[in-house]
N, C-alpha and C positions, 0 to 999 in steps of 0.2 A: 314355222308350218303350219299348215290347215289340219287340225285333227278335229277329229268326230269322237263322243264319249256316249256310250249308250251306257246309261244306267246311272242315276245321281244318287246311289246310298252311299254310305261311309267311305268307299274306296273313291268313288267316282267325285266323290265330294271334296277329296285330297286332291286327288289327279287333277281336279279345275284349279284347285287352289295352287297347285307347283307350277303347272304348265302356265297356268296364266301368266305367272309372274313371269315367267323365262319370253315373254310376250310374242306366243303362240296366238295363231287363229284358231278360237274353241269354238264348237257348236255341242251343246246338250242335247241330249235324246232320253225322256222320262215320259212314260204315263201318269207320272202322280202332279199334277200341275201347282201342288206346292212345292215339292223340292224345286222345282224347274223355277218358280219364284222366286225360291228362299236365295239360287244359284245366280240367277241374273239382276238382283240388288243387289248384290254382294261382290261379285266380280264382273269384269268387260268381256260378258261371253254371249255369244246367242243362243236361245233355245227352243228347243220344237219342244210342245206336249204331243207323243204319240207312242209306237212302238216302234223300236229300231228296224225288227223284221222286214217291217212292211216296206215295199220296193220306191213307192212313191215320198213316205218321208223322209228314206235316205238321199232319193234327187235333193228333196228340199233342202236339206242340210249339206248339200254340196259332193256328194258322194264321187261325181265324177270327175274331181279336179283334186279332191282330199289326198293327204300323204301318206295319212293316217288315219285307221280305225281302230279305237279301244271299246268294248264288249265287257262291261262288269255288272250287266244286270245280277237279279239273284237265283238267275234260271242258267245252269251250265249249259243245257240245250238252246235254249233261246242264243246264248254267247256267240256258240258253235254255229248256229244257223246264221245270224246276224251277221258273222265274218265273211261266209258260204255267199250271201245276197251280195253284200259288199263285194265283196274280190270278182262277181258277174257282172257288178254294174260299173264299178270303178276299176282303179289299178291300183287303188293303196294296197297298204301296208297293213295287217291285222293282229289284234293280241286278244286271248278271247281268254276271261277268268273261268279256271274249271276246277272244282270246289269235290266232288264226289268220289271218294276214293275207288268207284269200280271204272273210273278213266285210269287211275294211276299207271295202271301197267301198259295202257295207250298212247300214254303221251306223244312221241316219236311219231306213230300212226298216222294219230289224228292233225297232226302239224305239218305231215307232210300230204296228205289226201287232200286237207282242205286248205293248206297251200299258208300255212298264218307263220306269223314268224315268230311269235311267243304264245306259250299256256302258260298261266301264273295261275299256282294254285297256294293264295294265302295261308292257308292253314300247314299246308305241308314247308313253308317258307319259315314262318314262327317255331313251328315245331324244331326244325333245321338248329334255326337260332338259341333255342333252350336246350338242346340236346349240346352244346356244344360250351353253353355255359355251366352245365351238370358235368362236364370233363373237366372243365378247368373254372373251378368255384370261386377260386380268389378272387377271379375277375364278376364286372358285374354287366359286361359286354366283351363280345368277341366277335370280329369281323375277320375273312378269310380273304386273302388276297395270293395270288400269281401259284393260283390251285392247290392254297392248302399248305403251300411252303412257306408264307410268312402271316402271320397275326395282328391285328393293330388289337389291341387289349386292354380295356377302361378298367380302373379302380380307383376306390376312396380313398383319403388318403385320412384314416382315421387319427382320434388324439392319441398321444403317446408313439407314435412312429417315427422311426428314425429319419424322415424324410421331413418332418417339417423344422422351417426352418434353415434348410439344406439349398444351400445354390447349384442351379443346375449343371455349372461348371466343376463341382465336385462332386458330380451323381459317378460318374466311372471310377474316380479316386477312392474313393468311401466306398464302392458294392463288388468295383471289378465284374462288371457283366455288361453286356454286349446288347445295350437296349439303348432306343434310341425316342427320346421322349417328342411325342408332336403335337398335343395343345393339353394346354389345362383348362378347364370350366371352372370360373369362380363364380358363385352365383349366374347373374343373366350375361356375364361375360363370357367371353371363348381367347383365348392368347396363345398364340403362337411362340413358346417363349426361347428366350435367347440365353447368353450364358450368366446374365447379374440374374435370373429371374428366381426368386426364394420360393419355395415351397408351403404349404401355409395348412392347417386342420381344414376339413371338409374340401380342398379340393380334389375334381374328379381328374385324372391324367389318363393319356391313350400313350403308349408304348408300341413300335414298331418295334417286333422279335423274328426268331423262330423261338418255338415252344420250348425245348431244353432251356436256352437262356432266358424266358420269361420265368422259368419254373425256378430257376436258380436267383434270378432277382426278387422275386416274389417270397423266396424262403428267405432270404437275408434280408429285407424288410420287414420279415415276422409275419407275413398274413398269407402264409402256403396252405393252401388245402387240397386235399387229395379228394379224386373222380368220386365221386357218390356212388354210392353203395348199392343205397336202396333211395326209393322215390315215394309219395302221394301224390298224386295228381288228382285236386278237387275240382269235379265237373268230366263228362264222358264225352263232349263232341269230338267236332272231327281233329281239334290239336292233340287233344288227348290221346286219339286212336295213333295219329301220326309220332306222337312223341313217344308215347308207350313202344309202340315197334319198333323205333329208331333205339332205345335204350334197351329193352329185352336183347336185341340183336346186341349190345354193347355187355351182356352180362350182368346187368344194372335189374334188382327186384323192380317190380311195380304194382302198386294198389292204385287202384281205380275208384272213386265213389261219385256215384249218381243218382239221382233221387228217381229217374225214373225205370221202372220194370221193363219195359220192352225196349230199350237201353241199353240195359246192364245184360238182357240177353243177347243183345245182338253182338255186345264186344265181347263176351263171356264164347261164340262162337269166331270171333274174328281173331279172338287174343286168348288163346287157352293156357297159354304161361302165366298171363297177368293175373293176380287178385282182385274183382269185381266186389265190389262193395255197394249194394244197392241202399241207399239211404241221404240224410241230408249233409251235406259237407258243411256245414253252417252249427251244426250240432256236435258240441265241445265233449260230449262224453264220447259221442262215437268216434271222435279224432282221437281223443286218447287210447281209447279200445284200440284202434289202431297201430297205437305206435309214432305219434307224431311227436312227441316230448325224445323220440330216439329217432326218430327218420334224419337222413342226412340229405335228401333234397325233398320240397315242396314246391309244386306248382297252382297257384289259383287259375281253375281255366276255366269258371263257369261263365253264363250268359251276362251276370251281370257286372259291371265294372267297381259297383259301392262292396258288393259282396267281395271280389276280389282282393280288392283293398284292404276289408276287414280280416278276411280270413290270412292276408300274409299277414298283416300288424297284430294277428293274434298267434302265428304259426313262430314268428319273432321271439316274441315274448315268452314262448313256452319250450322252444328250442333252438338247436343251435343249427337247424337245417337250413342249407342255400336254400332261397325263397326268389321266383318267377311271379310277377303278377302281369297277366294280362287285361291292358287298357284299352279299348274298341272307341267308346264314345266319347267319356269326361277328355277335356284339354285344358282344364289347369292345369299345366303341364309346372309351373313355378309352384303350386300347393304340393303335387305329388311328389315332385323333387326333396320337398323338405321333409316327408315321411319316411318311414325304414318299411322300404319293402322290398328290399333286394334289386334286384333286377326289372326292369318291367320293358315289357313289350308291346307294341303295338301294330296289329297285323295290318291293318290299312296303310298306317304308313311304310312296313317293310314292303309292302305290295307294288305300292307306288316309287318309292327309292328304285327296284327292281325294271319299273316301265320306262321310268322317268333315265336311267341308265341307257334301255334300247333309244329312247328317243334323242339323247344325247349323241348315240353311236350314227343315228341317221346323218347326222350333219359332220360324220368324221373327215378328214383330209387326208391326200395321199400321203403324209407324215406319221400320223399315228390315230390310235382310235380307241373309246371308251372300254377299256373291259370288264371293269367293277365300280362301282359307285353308292359311298354310303353316305347318307344325310348325318351330320354330330350336331347335338346341342339345338334341338327343335329349326334345323336348317341354317343354322349361324356359320358352320364350317361343313367342311366336304372333304372327304378322302376318295381319291380318284385312280384307278390302276390302267395306265397305260400302254398298248404295244406299242414300240415304237417301229414304223414302219418302212423308214427310208431316214438317209442322211439328209439334216437342217440342220438350221443354227442352232441348236440345243444338243447336237451330236460332238464328238469328238472335241471338245473344251471342256477345259476343267471346271468344276461348277462353281469355283472360287472368281473365276473370271466372267461368269454369266449373270446379266442384271435380271433377276426377277423383280417381279413385282411385290408390294409389303404384303404382310399377311402370306406368305409361301414357303412350304417345304419339304424339298424332295427327304423322303425319309428311307426310302429303301430301292435298292434295285435288285431285279433277277436277272442272274444272267448263267446258264448252261449249267443249272441245278447248284447256282453258289450264289447266295444270300450275300450283299453287300450293303450295307448299314453306312452309305457316303460322307466321307470327310468332305473339304474343298479342293482336294486333289482327286477326286474320282471325276468319270467321265460317264456318260450315257452314251449306248453304241445300238443302231440299227438291229433288230431282233429284240432288244432288252425288255423287261415287264419293270414299268417305274410307277411306286407309289408314291402320290402328289398330296398333301394337304392343304387347302388355301381356305380364307374366311374371308368375306367381303366383296368376292364377288363369282361368278361362275364361269367355266370352260366346257370347251365339248374339242378342244385339240389342246397338246401341250405345248406347243408353240406361243399360247394365251397367256403362258404363265409367264414369260418375259416381257420385261419391261420397253420405254424408250433408252 
């Protein structure tokens, strides 16, 4: 597809990286020539230094024939206006990043009036992911499918776990729980395991399951933790605001620490039920005074990645809190994964994944469409949910008789309110929601999982 990206910040860069790797034709627009030069040298893209709102700039970028425009500058109003100009000039679909909470209740109105395909709010999306983690602290990441009926939960196997040395084929007989192991991350390797696979210490395992079955499984392997009852949020930015609002609605007590007096005053008016502390979140005495040692949840959400990393390391040292670390800029994932940071959240990657799902869905066939997409293990694997729209080669035949490509796993089928963790005898039917995990290739249609 022909895609125009306006704004080359962290999100724009991540989008260029992911979309250019999928053989789309990318044009990037930004007013900063240094950012443009960097992307041009690193990726196969066409670049334009200019203002994305400018009609002539969009014409030069090919808006008249483009399939999609994505506006992800740091200015909400500029993003919206850019999409309006693009719609008036060409006939492409448009996506705008809108972050200001004042627009939060008007998303549907803005989409309808401006003709937008999607409005994405990175901070709110990141806050939703952190909230799911605090609701299920035994997991380091929780992805939701089938409108919340199925979850993909990721957890780490620690020393002394009863899973160490266990073969996958013995998992059900050992623990009698209805979960399906989807992937295992071991070092830099992503494995879609077979029955002979043997778990090891430090493996990061993902399972597909309903919530109550996952709770039972985690309890039996000794890592079950109850939902956090209180949480300390270091940093009072937009993610903290969205997260605090969600946690408070769930009955979780929230303390926010921010160094800005003005921001604290604003948060006090927005979140009267939260405790707002004006101070330096890196002050150990302040953290101790606010009860970090007894906190059940801690999220490092300041504007500095290095500060967030240090805060989470300290929180894990002095408390048993479930920790979440926000990282926006640092890309040393191999080093970060070795640190005891609890769960790590990358807002730019979460945003890019949502947009990438939409791009894949534009290539939908008559047989299926992408409903949900999550990248795993730095993009080495993907979990995709497809809605089966029509009968095809993949429907009506037992899964054991279908010839799937290597590194493909049908994890779950959701049908009429029933969650099916499939065996070889199960079949896919029209109307099903199907969760697939793949590694080593990309797809936009579930039929692409079939081999020759």
